[in-house]
N, C-alpha and C positions, 0 to 999 in steps of 0.2 A: 464573725465566727462560724456561721453557716457556710459563708462560702470557701473560707480555706478550708473546712473540714470536706465540703463537695469536690474540691480541686483536688485535695490529697487522695480521694477515695479513687477519682477518675484516675489520677497520675498512677496509683498502684495498680489499678486495675489494667491500664495500659502496658506497665511493665511487666507484669505476671502474664500476661497475655501472649508477650513474645517466646515464653517458655513453654508452651504449649507444644505437643508432640505433632510431627507434619503426619499428614495424611499418608495410610499406606496405599501403594499402588502396585498395581501388577508389573512380573516381570518383562512383559512384552510393551510396556506404557512408551510409547514413541516410534514403535517398530513400523507402523503404516505410513508414519511421517516420512521416515527413512527408505524404505520402500519404495513410495511413490517418487521420490525425488531420485532414489537409483535407478527408475525406470524411465525419468523424464532427461536421463544423462544421455546425449549420446555418443558421445566422445569423450572420453575420462582424460584424454591427454592432449586436446584441443588446445590448450594454451602454451603446450610447448612449442607448438607450431608456430615459428616465426615468418614465414614467408608469407607476402602478399597475395591477397585475394583476388582471383582472377574473375572477370566477367563483366565488369561495369567501369567505366571511365569515370573521372573524377567529376566532371560537369552532368551526367546523368543521376550520380550518385547525391551530388547538392541539391538538384532539383528533386530529388525524392526525397530528400529530408526535409528539405523547406515546405513543399506539400504537407509532408506529414506533420509537423509543426502549425502549420497554419490550419490542420484540422481541428486541433484543440481550441482554437479559439472560439470567442462568441461569435453567432453567425450575425450577420448582418440582417438589420429591421428589413421586413420586406411590406410593400406596399399593398393594401389589401384592394381588388378591384370589383368589391361588393357595391362600391357606391358610385361607380363608373358610371356618369352620366346625369347624376343626381345634383342639383344644385342647393347649396347651403345658403340661407337667407335669413 
């Protein structure tokens, strides 16, 4: 019986919690983010330009891309030269 009462009370609290008022925010809320995004945009109409990019051939671009992808892989284990010349018996 106590478990049923606890479950009903908890359920009622959760339901009534959804009826709470939303917090009052400032009228300028989010303006700084929109301003930062606008300042980082160099050309608003860049997506309209469908001409190919000049300056790098396909093989060079592919090599750059592969090296970029390899930079995120785990580095290979390096052997330590600290124990050089020491024998392990």
